[in-house]
N, CA and C atoms of all chains as a GROMACS GRO file, in nm:
protein
  618
    1MET      N    1  -1.185   1.883   4.700
    1MET     CA    2  -1.076   1.785   4.668
    1MET      C    3  -0.941   1.857   4.685
    2LYS      N    4  -0.847   1.788   4.753
    2LYS     CA    5  -0.714   1.849   4.773
    2LYS      C    6  -0.618   1.797   4.658
    3ASN      N    7  -0.521   1.867   4.631
    3ASN     CA    8  -0.422   1.830   4.526
    3ASN      C    9  -0.283   1.876   4.557
    4ARG      N   10  -0.191   1.820   4.496
    4ARG     CA   11  -0.044   1.850   4.521
    4ARG      C   12   0.014   1.916   4.392
    5LEU      N   13  -0.073   1.968   4.317
    5LEU     CA   14  -0.027   2.033   4.185
    5LEU      C   15   0.079   2.137   4.200
    6LYS      N   16   0.058   2.227   4.301
    6LYS     CA   17   0.149   2.333   4.317
    6LYS      C   18   0.291   2.289   4.364
    7VAL      N   19   0.288   2.190   4.449
    7VAL     CA   20   0.416   2.133   4.500
    7VAL      C   21   0.489   2.061   4.382
    8LEU      N   22   0.420   1.975   4.313
    8LEU     CA   23   0.476   1.903   4.202
    8LEU      C   24   0.526   2.003   4.097
    9ARG      N   25   0.453   2.103   4.068
    9ARG     CA   26   0.496   2.192   3.968
    9ARG      C   27   0.628   2.272   4.015
   10ALA      N   28   0.625   2.308   4.143
   10ALA     CA   29   0.742   2.378   4.196
   10ALA      C   30   0.863   2.287   4.185
   11GLU      N   31   0.844   2.166   4.225
   11GLU     CA   32   0.957   2.068   4.222
   11GLU      C   33   1.023   2.052   4.083
   12ARG      N   34   0.947   2.072   3.990
   12ARG     CA   35   1.000   2.077   3.848
   12ARG      C   36   1.036   2.206   3.799
   13ASP      N   37   1.012   2.309   3.879
   13ASP     CA   38   1.046   2.441   3.845
   13ASP      C   39   0.964   2.495   3.718
   14TRP      N   40   0.840   2.451   3.713
   14TRP     CA   41   0.756   2.499   3.609
   14TRP      C   42   0.675   2.614   3.653
   15THR      N   43   0.641   2.699   3.559
   15THR     CA   44   0.547   2.805   3.589
   15THR      C   45   0.405   2.762   3.565
   16GLN      N   46   0.308   2.838   3.620
   16GLN     CA   47   0.168   2.792   3.597
   16GLN      C   48   0.136   2.797   3.443
   17ALA      N   49   0.197   2.888   3.372
   17ALA     CA   50   0.177   2.902   3.220
   17ALA      C   51   0.220   2.773   3.153
   18GLN      N   52   0.345   2.733   3.198
   18GLN     CA   53   0.402   2.606   3.134
   18GLN      C   54   0.322   2.485   3.162
   19LEU      N   55   0.271   2.474   3.285
   19LEU     CA   56   0.183   2.359   3.321
   19LEU      C   57   0.051   2.370   3.240
   20ALA      N   58  -0.001   2.485   3.237
   20ALA     CA   59  -0.122   2.506   3.158
   20ALA      C   60  -0.098   2.469   3.010
   21ASP      N   61   0.006   2.510   2.962
   21ASP     CA   62   0.034   2.478   2.825
   21ASP      C   63   0.048   2.322   2.805
   22ALA      N   64   0.111   2.251   2.897
   22ALA     CA   65   0.130   2.110   2.886
   22ALA      C   66  -0.003   2.034   2.903
   23LEU      N   67  -0.097   2.095   2.977
   23LEU     CA   68  -0.232   2.023   2.996
   23LEU      C   69  -0.335   2.091   2.908
   24ASN      N   70  -0.297   2.182   2.824
   24ASN     CA   71  -0.386   2.240   2.730
   24ASN      C   72  -0.509   2.305   2.793
   25VAL      N   73  -0.479   2.385   2.904
   25VAL     CA   74  -0.587   2.459   2.962
   25VAL      C   75  -0.530   2.602   2.984
   26SER      N   76  -0.613   2.684   3.036
   26SER     CA   77  -0.567   2.825   3.067
   26SER      C   78  -0.490   2.831   3.200
   27ARG      N   79  -0.405   2.937   3.205
   27ARG     CA   80  -0.333   2.948   3.334
   27ARG      C   81  -0.421   2.978   3.455
   28GLN      N   82  -0.537   3.041   3.420
   28GLN     CA   83  -0.630   3.071   3.530
   28GLN      C   84  -0.691   2.940   3.579
   29THR      N   85  -0.705   2.838   3.498
   29THR     CA   86  -0.759   2.713   3.544
   29THR      C   87  -0.667   2.640   3.630
   30ILE      N   88  -0.533   2.649   3.598
   30ILE     CA   89  -0.427   2.583   3.686
   30ILE      C   90  -0.427   2.650   3.816
   31ASN      N   91  -0.433   2.788   3.816
   31ASN     CA   92  -0.436   2.861   3.944
   31ASN      C   93  -0.558   2.827   4.026
   32ALA      N   94  -0.673   2.809   3.963
   32ALA     CA   95  -0.799   2.766   4.041
   32ALA      C   96  -0.782   2.633   4.094
   33ILE      N   97  -0.725   2.541   4.023
   33ILE     CA   98  -0.708   2.398   4.080
   33ILE      C   99  -0.604   2.399   4.189
   34GLU      N  100  -0.499   2.471   4.167
   34GLU     CA  101  -0.397   2.471   4.276
   34GLU      C  102  -0.460   2.535   4.406
   35LYS      N  103  -0.547   2.627   4.392
   35LYS     CA  104  -0.604   2.697   4.513
   35LYS      C  105  -0.727   2.614   4.569
   36GLY      N  106  -0.760   2.496   4.501
   36GLY     CA  107  -0.871   2.422   4.537
   36GLY      C  108  -1.004   2.489   4.512
   37LYS      N  109  -1.006   2.580   4.422
   37LYS     CA  110  -1.137   2.654   4.392
   37LYS      C  111  -1.211   2.576   4.276
   38PHE      N  112  -1.136   2.499   4.206
   38PHE     CA  113  -1.197   2.428   4.092
   38PHE      C  114  -1.147   2.274   4.094
   39ASP      N  115  -1.243   2.193   4.079
   39ASP     CA  116  -1.202   2.044   4.075
   39ASP      C  117  -1.195   2.002   3.927
   40PRO      N  118  -1.082   1.950   3.884
   40PRO     CA  119  -1.065   1.915   3.740
   40PRO      C  120  -1.159   1.786   3.718
   41SER      N  121  -1.188   1.776   3.582
   41SER     CA  122  -1.265   1.657   3.543
   41SER      C  123  -1.165   1.535   3.548
   42LEU      N  124  -1.221   1.419   3.544
   42LEU     CA  125  -1.146   1.304   3.545
   42LEU      C  126  -1.034   1.297   3.430
   43PRO      N  127  -1.074   1.318   3.307
   43PRO     CA  128  -0.980   1.320   3.192
   43PRO      C  129  -0.861   1.420   3.221
   44LEU      N  130  -0.889   1.547   3.274
   44LEU     CA  131  -0.786   1.634   3.306
   44LEU      C  132  -0.697   1.588   3.420
   45ALA      N  133  -0.762   1.524   3.519
   45ALA     CA  134  -0.675   1.463   3.634
   45ALA      C  135  -0.585   1.357   3.581
   46PHE      N  136  -0.641   1.275   3.486
   46PHE     CA  137  -0.562   1.169   3.436
   46PHE      C  138  -0.440   1.223   3.353
   47LYS      N  139  -0.468   1.337   3.281
   47LYS     CA  140  -0.373   1.398   3.198
   47LYS      C  141  -0.257   1.457   3.283
   48ALA      N  142  -0.298   1.511   3.399
   48ALA     CA  143  -0.193   1.556   3.491
   48ALA      C  144  -0.111   1.442   3.552
   49ALA      N  145  -0.185   1.334   3.579
   49ALA     CA  146  -0.104   1.215   3.639
   49ALA      C  147  -0.014   1.166   3.541
   50LYS      N  148  -0.048   1.164   3.404
   50LYS     CA  149   0.034   1.113   3.308
   50LYS      C  150   0.162   1.208   3.288
   51LEU      N  151   0.133   1.340   3.295
   51LEU     CA  152   0.239   1.440   3.283
   51LEU      C  153   0.346   1.423   3.392
   52PHE      N  154   0.287   1.410   3.520
   52PHE     CA  155   0.386   1.398   3.630
   52PHE      C  156   0.433   1.256   3.657
   53LYS      N  157   0.388   1.165   3.568
   53LYS     CA  158   0.429   1.016   3.579
   53LYS      C  159   0.404   0.971   3.722
   54MET      N  160   0.275   0.994   3.768
   54MET     CA  161   0.247   0.950   3.904
   54MET      C  162   0.106   0.900   3.898
   55PRO      N  163   0.078   0.806   3.995
   55PRO     CA  164  -0.072   0.768   4.002
   55PRO      C  165  -0.161   0.879   4.042
   56ILE      N  166  -0.276   0.884   3.996
   56ILE     CA  167  -0.364   0.996   4.012
   56ILE      C  168  -0.393   1.020   4.157
   57GLU      N  169  -0.402   0.922   4.232
   57GLU     CA  170  -0.437   0.943   4.377
   57GLU      C  171  -0.315   1.007   4.460
   58GLU      N  172  -0.204   1.002   4.400
   58GLU     CA  173  -0.084   1.072   4.464
   58GLU      C  174  -0.099   1.214   4.437
   59ILE      N  175  -0.175   1.262   4.340
   59ILE     CA  176  -0.184   1.409   4.312
   59ILE      C  177  -0.309   1.474   4.370
   60PHE      N  178  -0.420   1.385   4.348
   60PHE     CA  179  -0.551   1.436   4.391
   60PHE      C  180  -0.599   1.343   4.501
   61GLN      N  181  -0.640   1.401   4.612
   61GLN     CA  182  -0.701   1.328   4.726
   61GLN      C  183  -0.832   1.396   4.764
   62GLU      N  184  -0.926   1.309   4.802
   62GLU     CA  185  -1.055   1.358   4.848
   62GLU      C  186  -1.034   1.441   4.976
   63ASP      N  187  -1.116   1.549   4.984
   63ASP     CA  188  -1.108   1.630   5.101
   63ASP      C  189  -1.202   1.561   5.200
   64THR      N  190  -1.147   1.528   5.317
   64THR     CA  191  -1.225   1.452   5.421
   64THR      C  192  -1.342   1.532   5.465
   65GLU      N  193  -1.328   1.666   5.470
   65GLU     CA  194  -1.436   1.749   5.508
   65GLU      C  195  -1.558   1.748   5.423
   66ASP      N  196  -1.525   1.712   5.285
   66ASP     CA  197  -1.628   1.708   5.186
   66ASP      C  198  -1.705   1.574   5.184
   67VAL      N  199  -1.641   1.472   5.243
   67VAL     CA  200  -1.698   1.344   5.235
   67VAL      C  201  -1.814   1.326   5.348
   68GLU      N  202  -1.922   1.277   5.298
   68GLU     CA  203  -2.037   1.256   5.385
   68GLU      C  204  -2.011   1.136   5.469
   69GLU      N  205  -2.036   1.153   5.593
   69GLU     CA  206  -2.012   1.044   5.690
   69GLU      C  207  -2.120   0.939   5.687
   70GLY      N  208  -2.076   0.813   5.716
   70GLY     CA  209  -2.182   0.704   5.730
   70GLY      C  210  -2.181   0.628   5.598
   71MET      N  211   0.750   1.922   2.716
   71MET     CA  212   0.641   2.020   2.735
   71MET      C  213   0.593   2.080   2.598
   72ASN      N  214   0.640   2.034   2.487
   72ASN     CA  215   0.593   2.085   2.357
   72ASN      C  216   0.454   2.030   2.328
   73LYS      N  217   0.373   2.128   2.283
   73LYS     CA  218   0.236   2.085   2.251
   73LYS      C  219   0.205   2.138   2.106
   74VAL      N  220   0.137   2.043   2.026
   74VAL     CA  221   0.116   2.090   1.894
   74VAL      C  222   0.006   2.194   1.896
   75LYS      N  223  -0.100   2.182   1.981
   75LYS     CA  224  -0.208   2.270   1.987
   75LYS      C  225  -0.196   2.357   2.127
   76ASN      N  226  -0.166   2.470   2.116
   76ASN     CA  227  -0.144   2.556   2.236
   76ASN      C  228  -0.278   2.614   2.273
   77TYR      N  229  -0.329   2.601   2.392
   77TYR     CA  230  -0.458   2.660   2.438
   77TYR      C  231  -0.465   2.808   2.413
   78THR      N  232  -0.358   2.878   2.460
   78THR     CA  233  -0.365   3.020   2.447
   78THR      C  234  -0.374   3.074   2.308
   79THR      N  235  -0.299   3.012   2.218
   79THR     CA  236  -0.293   3.050   2.071
   79THR      C  237  -0.435   3.019   2.014
   80VAL      N  238  -0.483   2.902   2.046
   80VAL     CA  239  -0.621   2.871   1.988
   80VAL      C  240  -0.724   2.967   2.037
   81ASN      N  241  -0.718   2.993   2.171
   81ASN     CA  242  -0.816   3.093   2.229
   81ASN      C  243  -0.810   3.227   2.170
   82GLN      N  244  -0.682   3.277   2.145
   82GLN     CA  245  -0.661   3.403   2.084
   82GLN      C  246  -0.722   3.411   1.948
   83GLN      N  247  -0.687   3.305   1.873
   83GLN     CA  248  -0.741   3.293   1.732
   83GLN      C  249  -0.885   3.289   1.725
   84ASN      N  250  -0.943   3.218   1.821
   84ASN     CA  251  -1.101   3.209   1.821
   84ASN      C  252  -1.158   3.343   1.864
   85THR      N  253  -1.090   3.410   1.956
   85THR     CA  254  -1.141   3.545   2.004
   85THR      C  255  -1.140   3.647   1.886
   86LYS      N  256  -1.021   3.644   1.813
   86LYS     CA  257  -1.014   3.732   1.699
   86LYS      C  258  -1.118   3.704   1.594
   87ARG      N  259  -1.137   3.574   1.569
   87ARG     CA  260  -1.238   3.528   1.470
   87ARG      C  261  -1.380   3.576   1.513
   88LEU      N  262  -1.399   3.560   1.643
   88LEU     CA  263  -1.539   3.600   1.697
   88LEU      C  264  -1.564   3.751   1.682
   89MET      N  265  -1.442   3.829   1.719
   89MET     CA  266  -1.451   3.967   1.709
   89MET      C  267  -1.477   4.014   1.567
   90PHE      N  268  -1.408   3.954   1.473
   90PHE     CA  269  -1.431   3.986   1.332
   90PHE      C  270  -1.575   3.960   1.292
   91TRP      N  271  -1.635   3.855   1.315
   91TRP     CA  272  -1.768   3.815   1.267
   91TRP      C  273  -1.866   3.908   1.352
   92THR      N  274  -1.842   3.935   1.476
   92THR     CA  275  -1.924   4.027   1.552
   92THR      C  276  -1.934   4.161   1.486
   93ALA      N  277  -1.810   4.211   1.451
   93ALA     CA  278  -1.806   4.348   1.391
   93ALA      C  279  -1.872   4.341   1.251
   94ALA      N  280  -1.859   4.236   1.175
   94ALA     CA  281  -1.920   4.229   1.049
   94ALA      C  282  -2.064   4.220   1.059
   95TRP      N  283  -2.123   4.162   1.162
   95TRP     CA  284  -2.263   4.147   1.190
   95TRP      C  285  -2.318   4.282   1.230
   96VAL      N  286  -2.248   4.351   1.317
   96VAL     CA  287  -2.304   4.486   1.367
   96VAL      C  288  -2.301   4.586   1.240
   97ILE      N  289  -2.186   4.574   1.171
   97ILE     CA  290  -2.180   4.676   1.053
   97ILE      C  291  -2.295   4.648   0.946
   98SER      N  292  -2.296   4.510   0.912
   98SER     CA  293  -2.411   4.474   0.819
   98SER      C  294  -2.543   4.500   0.870
   99MET      N  295  -2.566   4.492   1.005
   99MET     CA  296  -2.696   4.537   1.066
   99MET      C  297  -2.727   4.680   1.044
  100ALA      N  298  -2.624   4.752   1.062
  100ALA     CA  299  -2.637   4.907   1.048
  100ALA      C  300  -2.665   4.934   0.898
  101ILE      N  301  -2.600   4.868   0.808
  101ILE     CA  302  -2.624   4.891   0.665
  101ILE      C  303  -2.773   4.841   0.632
  102ALA      N  304  -2.813   4.729   0.677
  102ALA     CA  305  -2.947   4.677   0.658
  102ALA      C  306  -3.056   4.778   0.714
  103ALA      N  307  -3.020   4.833   0.819
  103ALA     CA  308  -3.122   4.927   0.886
  103ALA      C  309  -3.126   5.067   0.824
  104PHE      N  310  -2.999   5.126   0.798
  104PHE     CA  311  -3.010   5.265   0.748
  104PHE      C  312  -2.985   5.291   0.607
  105ALA      N  313  -2.917   5.201   0.538
  105ALA     CA  314  -2.884   5.223   0.397
  105ALA      C  315  -3.014   5.230   0.305
  106PRO      N  316  -3.114   5.148   0.332
  106PRO     CA  317  -3.232   5.160   0.243
  106PRO      C  318  -3.293   5.306   0.247
  107ARG      N  319  -3.289   5.373   0.357
  107ARG     CA  320  -3.343   5.500   0.370
  107ARG      C  321  -3.250   5.614   0.336
  108PHE      N  322  -3.121   5.600   0.363
  108PHE     CA  323  -3.030   5.707   0.344
  108PHE      C  324  -2.947   5.687   0.218
  109ILE      N  325  -2.920   5.565   0.163
  109ILE     CA  326  -2.834   5.550   0.050
  109ILE      C  327  -2.908   5.511  -0.079
  110TRP      N  328  -2.984   5.406  -0.071
  110TRP     CA  329  -3.042   5.353  -0.202
  110TRP      C  330  -3.190   5.372  -0.212
  111ASP      N  331  -3.252   5.460  -0.133
  111ASP     CA  332  -3.388   5.489  -0.141
  111ASP      C  333  -3.490   5.373  -0.160
  112PHE      N  334  -3.472   5.285  -0.067
  112PHE     CA  335  -3.557   5.162  -0.058
  112PHE      C  336  -3.565   5.073  -0.190
  113ASN      N  337  -3.449   5.073  -0.253
  113ASN     CA  338  -3.442   4.983  -0.371
  113ASN      C  339  -3.452   4.840  -0.317
  114THR      N  340  -3.552   4.757  -0.370
  114THR     CA  341  -3.583   4.631  -0.311
  114THR      C  342  -3.464   4.532  -0.327
  115THR      N  343  -3.409   4.530  -0.439
  115THR     CA  344  -3.301   4.445  -0.470
  115THR      C  345  -3.176   4.460  -0.374
  116LEU      N  346  -3.142   4.584  -0.360
  116LEU     CA  347  -3.034   4.615  -0.267
  116LEU      C  348  -3.062   4.588  -0.123
  117THR      N  349  -3.193   4.621  -0.086
  117THR     CA  350  -3.235   4.599   0.049
  117THR      C  351  -3.231   4.440   0.082
  118ILE      N  352  -3.274   4.362  -0.014
  118ILE     CA  353  -3.271   4.212   0.013
  118ILE      C  354  -3.125   4.174   0.023
  119ILE      N  355  -3.040   4.221  -0.064
  119ILE     CA  356  -2.898   4.187  -0.057
  119ILE      C  357  -2.835   4.227   0.075
  120GLY      N  358  -2.872   4.350   0.127
  120GLY     CA  359  -2.829   4.398   0.260
  120GLY      C  360  -2.868   4.302   0.371
  121VAL      N  361  -3.000   4.267   0.362
  121VAL     CA  362  -3.058   4.176   0.461
  121VAL      C  363  -2.985   4.040   0.463
  122LEU      N  364  -2.967   3.988   0.346
  122LEU     CA  365  -2.903   3.851   0.324
  122LEU      C  366  -2.758   3.857   0.382
  123LEU      N  367  -2.689   3.968   0.356
  123LEU     CA  368  -2.556   3.977   0.398
  123LEU      C  369  -2.549   3.989   0.550
  124ASN      N  370  -2.650   4.051   0.615
  124ASN     CA  371  -2.659   4.056   0.762
  124ASN      C  372  -2.690   3.919   0.816
  125ILE      N  373  -2.778   3.842   0.754
  125ILE     CA  374  -2.805   3.701   0.805
  125ILE      C  375  -2.683   3.617   0.782
  126ALA      N  376  -2.614   3.638   0.683
  126ALA     CA  377  -2.484   3.554   0.659
  126ALA      C  378  -2.378   3.588   0.759
  127ALA      N  379  -2.366   3.716   0.785
  127ALA     CA  380  -2.272   3.751   0.897
  127ALA      C  381  -2.317   3.712   1.040
  128GLY      N  382  -2.442   3.706   1.060
  128GLY     CA  383  -2.492   3.653   1.186
  128GLY      C  384  -2.468   3.502   1.192
  129LEU      N  385  -2.483   3.434   1.092
  129LEU     CA  386  -2.449   3.290   1.087
  129LEU      C  387  -2.303   3.267   1.116
  130GLY      N  388  -2.217   3.347   1.048
  130GLY     CA  389  -2.065   3.343   1.075
  130GLY      C  390  -2.045   3.370   1.221
  131MET      N  391  -2.113   3.464   1.285
  131MET     CA  392  -2.085   3.492   1.420
  131MET      C  393  -2.128   3.379   1.508
  132LEU      N  394  -2.236   3.317   1.473
  132LEU     CA  395  -2.285   3.211   1.555
  132LEU      C  396  -2.192   3.097   1.555
  133LEU      N  397  -2.139   3.062   1.432
  133LEU     CA  398  -2.039   2.954   1.418
  133LEU      C  399  -1.914   2.982   1.485
  134ALA      N  400  -1.862   3.113   1.467
  134ALA     CA  401  -1.741   3.152   1.546
  134ALA      C  402  -1.759   3.141   1.698
  135ASN      N  403  -1.875   3.168   1.742
  135ASN     CA  404  -1.907   3.161   1.890
  135ASN      C  405  -1.907   3.020   1.935
  136ARG      N  406  -1.966   2.932   1.850
  136ARG     CA  407  -1.970   2.793   1.884
  136ARG      C  408  -1.827   2.736   1.891
  137GLN      N  409  -1.746   2.768   1.789
  137GLN     CA  410  -1.611   2.716   1.800
  137GLN      C  411  -1.533   2.775   1.918
  138TYR      N  412  -1.560   2.897   1.950
  138TYR     CA  413  -1.491   2.957   2.072
  138TYR      C  414  -1.529   2.879   2.200
  139LEU      N  415  -1.660   2.850   2.207
  139LEU     CA  416  -1.694   2.771   2.332
  139LEU      C  417  -1.645   2.630   2.337
  140ILE      N  418  -1.642   2.574   2.218
  140ILE     CA  419  -1.589   2.424   2.213
  140ILE      C  420  -1.448   2.425   2.251
  141ASP      N  421  -1.364   2.531   2.215
  141ASP     CA  422  -1.220   2.521   2.242
  141ASP      C  423  -1.191   2.580   2.381
  142LEU      N  424  -1.282   2.630   2.456
  142LEU     CA  425  -1.255   2.673   2.581
  142LEU      C  426  -1.219   2.549   2.681
  143ASP      N  427  -1.137   2.573   2.786
  143ASP     CA  428  -1.116   2.458   2.880
  143ASP      C  429  -1.231   2.442   2.970
  144GLU      N  430  -1.228   2.346   3.051
  144GLU     CA  431  -1.349   2.306   3.130
  144GLU      C  432  -1.391   2.408   3.229
  145MET      N  433  -1.300   2.477   3.291
  145MET     CA  434  -1.335   2.587   3.385
  145MET      C  435  -1.388   2.704   3.319
  146GLN      N  436  -1.331   2.752   3.205
  146GLN     CA  437  -1.384   2.868   3.135
  146GLN      C  438  -1.516   2.836   3.077
  147ARG      N  439  -1.535   2.710   3.026
  147ARG     CA  440  -1.669   2.669   2.978
  147ARG      C  441  -1.777   2.676   3.089
  148LYS      N  442  -1.732   2.636   3.199
  148LYS     CA  443  -1.831   2.640   3.321
  148LYS      C  444  -1.871   2.777   3.350
  149ILE      N  445  -1.772   2.872   3.355
  149ILE     CA  446  -1.798   3.015   3.377
  149ILE      C  447  -1.901   3.068   3.276
  150MET      N  448  -1.872   3.025   3.144
  150MET     CA  449  -1.960   3.074   3.043
  150MET      C  450  -2.097   3.016   3.054
  151LEU      N  451  -2.104   2.886   3.088
  151LEU     CA  452  -2.228   2.827   3.097
  151LEU      C  453  -2.320   2.891   3.208
  152GLU      N  454  -2.263   2.926   3.321
  152GLU     CA  455  -2.326   2.988   3.433
  152GLU      C  456  -2.373   3.123   3.395
  153ALA      N  457  -2.285   3.195   3.320
  153ALA     CA  458  -2.314   3.330   3.272
  153ALA      C  459  -2.422   3.333   3.175
  154MET      N  460  -2.423   3.233   3.083
  154MET     CA  461  -2.524   3.232   2.971
  154MET      C  462  -2.660   3.187   3.033
  155GLY      N  463  -2.651   3.097   3.128
  155GLY     CA  464  -2.772   3.041   3.192
  155GLY      C  465  -2.849   3.164   3.276
  156LEU      N  466  -2.767   3.234   3.344
  156LEU     CA  467  -2.828   3.349   3.408
  156LEU      C  468  -2.880   3.453   3.310
  157THR      N  469  -2.806   3.481   3.209
  157THR     CA  470  -2.846   3.577   3.107
  157THR      C  471  -2.982   3.533   3.044
  158LEU      N  472  -2.985   3.409   3.012
  158LEU     CA  473  -3.116   3.359   2.953
  158LEU      C  474  -3.234   3.373   3.047
  159GLY      N  475  -3.210   3.342   3.173
  159GLY     CA  476  -3.317   3.358   3.274
  159GLY      C  477  -3.356   3.502   3.292
  160VAL      N  478  -3.256   3.591   3.309
  160VAL     CA  479  -3.295   3.735   3.330
  160VAL      C  480  -3.359   3.784   3.203
  161GLY      N  481  -3.315   3.739   3.080
  161GLY     CA  482  -3.374   3.797   2.958
  161GLY      C  483  -3.518   3.759   2.944
  162LEU      N  484  -3.543   3.629   2.989
  162LEU     CA  485  -3.681   3.578   2.979
  162LEU      C  486  -3.774   3.639   3.086
  163VAL      N  487  -3.727   3.652   3.205
  163VAL     CA  488  -3.810   3.715   3.317
  163VAL      C  489  -3.830   3.862   3.284
  164PHE      N  490  -3.718   3.922   3.258
  164PHE     CA  491  -3.727   4.076   3.226
  164PHE      C  492  -3.818   4.100   3.106
  165GLY      N  493  -3.788   4.025   3.002
  165GLY     CA  494  -3.857   4.047   2.876
  165GLY      C  495  -4.008   4.031   2.885
  166LEU      N  496  -4.050   3.930   2.948
  166LEU     CA  497  -4.193   3.895   2.962
  166LEU      C  498  -4.262   3.995   3.062
  167SER      N  499  -4.185   4.030   3.168
  167SER     CA  500  -4.235   4.131   3.269
  167SER      C  501  -4.252   4.267   3.193
  168TYR      N  502  -4.155   4.302   3.115
  168TYR     CA  503  -4.148   4.426   3.050
  168TYR      C  504  -4.275   4.438   2.955
  169GLU      N  505  -4.303   4.332   2.881
  169GLU     CA  506  -4.420   4.317   2.792
  169GLU      C  507  -4.545   4.338   2.873
  170LEU      N  508  -4.554   4.263   2.989
  170LEU     CA  509  -4.668   4.261   3.070
  170LEU      C  510  -4.697   4.406   3.131
  171PHE      N  511  -4.589   4.473   3.172
  171PHE     CA  512  -4.604   4.606   3.229
  171PHE      C  513  -4.679   4.701   3.128
  172GLU      N  514  -4.648   4.687   3.012
  172GLU     CA  515  -4.717   4.772   2.901
  172GLU      C  516  -4.853   4.726   2.890
  173ASP      N  517  -4.890   4.597   2.893
  173ASP     CA  518  -5.024   4.549   2.882
  173ASP      C  519  -5.118   4.596   2.988
  174ILE      N  520  -5.059   4.601   3.113
  174ILE     CA  521  -5.142   4.630   3.228
  174ILE      C  522  -5.119   4.781   3.268
  175LYS      N  523  -5.066   4.855   3.171
  175LYS     CA  524  -5.050   5.009   3.181
  175LYS      C  525  -4.965   5.052   3.297
  176LEU      N  526  -4.869   4.970   3.335
  176LEU     CA  527  -4.779   5.018   3.437
  176LEU      C  528  -4.672   5.106   3.371
  177ILE      N  529  -4.648   5.088   3.241
  177ILE     CA  530  -4.558   5.174   3.173
  177ILE      C  531  -4.637   5.231   3.051
  178THR      N  532  -4.604   5.351   3.003
  178THR     CA  533  -4.677   5.408   2.889
  178THR      C  534  -4.604   5.375   2.758
  179SER      N  535  -4.478   5.368   2.756
  179SER     CA  536  -4.401   5.350   2.636
  179SER      C  537  -4.404   5.212   2.580
  180GLU      N  538  -4.397   5.198   2.449
  180GLU     CA  539  -4.396   5.069   2.386
  180GLU      C  540  -4.263   4.988   2.416
  181PRO      N  541  -4.272   4.875   2.464
  181PRO     CA  542  -4.154   4.794   2.500
  181PRO      C  543  -4.059   4.774   2.368
  182GLU      N  544  -3.934   4.799   2.390
  182GLU     CA  545  -3.842   4.787   2.276
  182GLU      C  546  -3.750   4.660   2.305
  183ILE      N  547  -3.729   4.586   2.198
  183ILE     CA  548  -3.645   4.467   2.210
  183ILE      C  549  -3.498   4.498   2.245
  184SER      N  550  -3.463   4.624   2.203
  184SER     CA  551  -3.328   4.667   2.227
  184SER      C  552  -3.301   4.675   2.386
  185HIS      N  553  -3.409   4.721   2.456
  185HIS     CA  554  -3.393   4.731   2.597
  185HIS      C  555  -3.360   4.597   2.664
  186VAL      N  556  -3.434   4.493   2.612
  186VAL     CA  557  -3.404   4.362   2.660
  186VAL      C  558  -3.268   4.310   2.631
  187VAL      N  559  -3.216   4.352   2.506
  187VAL     CA  560  -3.082   4.308   2.466
  187VAL      C  561  -2.975   4.374   2.558
  188ILE      N  562  -3.005   4.502   2.596
  188ILE     CA  563  -2.907   4.576   2.675
  188ILE      C  564  -2.906   4.519   2.818
  189VAL      N  565  -3.024   4.485   2.873
  189VAL     CA  566  -3.024   4.414   2.996
  189VAL      C  567  -2.959   4.279   3.003
  190MET      N  568  -2.970   4.209   2.896
  190MET     CA  569  -2.906   4.078   2.879
  190MET      C  570  -2.760   4.091   2.861
  191ALA      N  571  -2.712   4.196   2.790
  191ALA     CA  572  -2.568   4.220   2.774
  191ALA      C  573  -2.504   4.258   2.896
  192ILE      N  574  -2.575   4.339   2.976
  192ILE     CA  575  -2.508   4.384   3.110
  192ILE      C  576  -2.508   4.264   3.207
  193THR      N  577  -2.616   4.185   3.203
  193THR     CA  578  -2.619   4.063   3.290
  193THR      C  579  -2.498   3.966   3.257
  194TYR      N  580  -2.489   3.938   3.131
  194TYR     CA  581  -2.378   3.856   3.076
  194TYR      C  582  -2.240   3.899   3.122
  195LEU      N  583  -2.222   4.037   3.108
  195LEU     CA  584  -2.091   4.103   3.137
  195LEU      C  585  -2.069   4.082   3.295
  196ILE      N  586  -2.163   4.114   3.379
  196ILE     CA  587  -2.150   4.106   3.513
  196ILE      C  588  -2.134   3.957   3.566
  197ALA      N  589  -2.204   3.865   3.504
  197ALA     CA  590  -2.201   3.729   3.542
  197ALA      C  591  -2.057   3.666   3.502
  198ASN      N  592  -2.011   3.711   3.393
  198ASN     CA  593  -1.871   3.667   3.344
  198ASN      C  594  -1.762   3.724   3.437
  199ILE      N  595  -1.772   3.850   3.475
  199ILE     CA  596  -1.679   3.901   3.576
  199ILE      C  597  -1.685   3.834   3.705
  200LYS      N  598  -1.803   3.812   3.756
  200LYS     CA  599  -1.820   3.744   3.894
  200LYS      C  600  -1.771   3.595   3.878
  201GLY      N  601  -1.800   3.533   3.763
  201GLY     CA  602  -1.751   3.399   3.746
  201GLY      C  603  -1.595   3.384   3.741
  202HIS      N  604  -1.531   3.478   3.681
  202HIS     CA  605  -1.390   3.478   3.683
  202HIS      C  606  -1.334   3.506   3.818
  203ARG      N  607  -1.393   3.592   3.889
  203ARG     CA  608  -1.350   3.632   4.025
  203ARG      C  609  -1.360   3.515   4.124
  204LYS      N  610  -1.474   3.442   4.100
  204LYS     CA  611  -1.499   3.323   4.191
  204LYS      C  612  -1.389   3.218   4.183
  205TYR      N  613  -1.322   3.210   4.072
  205TYR     CA  614  -1.220   3.105   4.060
  205TYR      C  615  -1.078   3.170   4.065
  206GLN      N  616  -1.067   3.295   4.095
  206GLN     CA  617  -0.939   3.368   4.109
  206GLN      C  618  -0.853   3.308   4.229
   0.00000   0.00000   0.00000
């Protein structure tokens, strides 16, 4: 799954620690999500969408390489 | 960006609580193991009190660990779950094989539970480090 978390965070001039604090997770988790190494749960994705005041699909998109064809 | 419940603060508090109960359990275990012989000459009442204190500290440690795991975020919990799963598997396989080796005379010494605990602790430590590196 791809995401725009890093871009959105940078636009608001937030640090990873600040975003982690706002989403009530560890900074390591934010870092892993930004790098695409960890996919957040649906509740956490919705929480991020609410924080950024954006639809969830504008932050998280499915990685076309991961999608099974057919 | 203000939060009533800060993840880092909660995690630090839980870690300190877990460290306290673990230390209490280890100390009470040492007292229950050595004090009857070296301090109170196998006085039954004092020995029972020592054992009960050790069990109480163990219970405190279990509850502190439960709270620690509950308050972890989803990625940290996943790392812990994978590490604990591997540790349980290694402990089971190693423990049973170790016991078997003695039964079939592959080793001459009596298997010690402490050896299994050491293997499990090392497995847990390595699995935790690998888990954290995986998501770095």
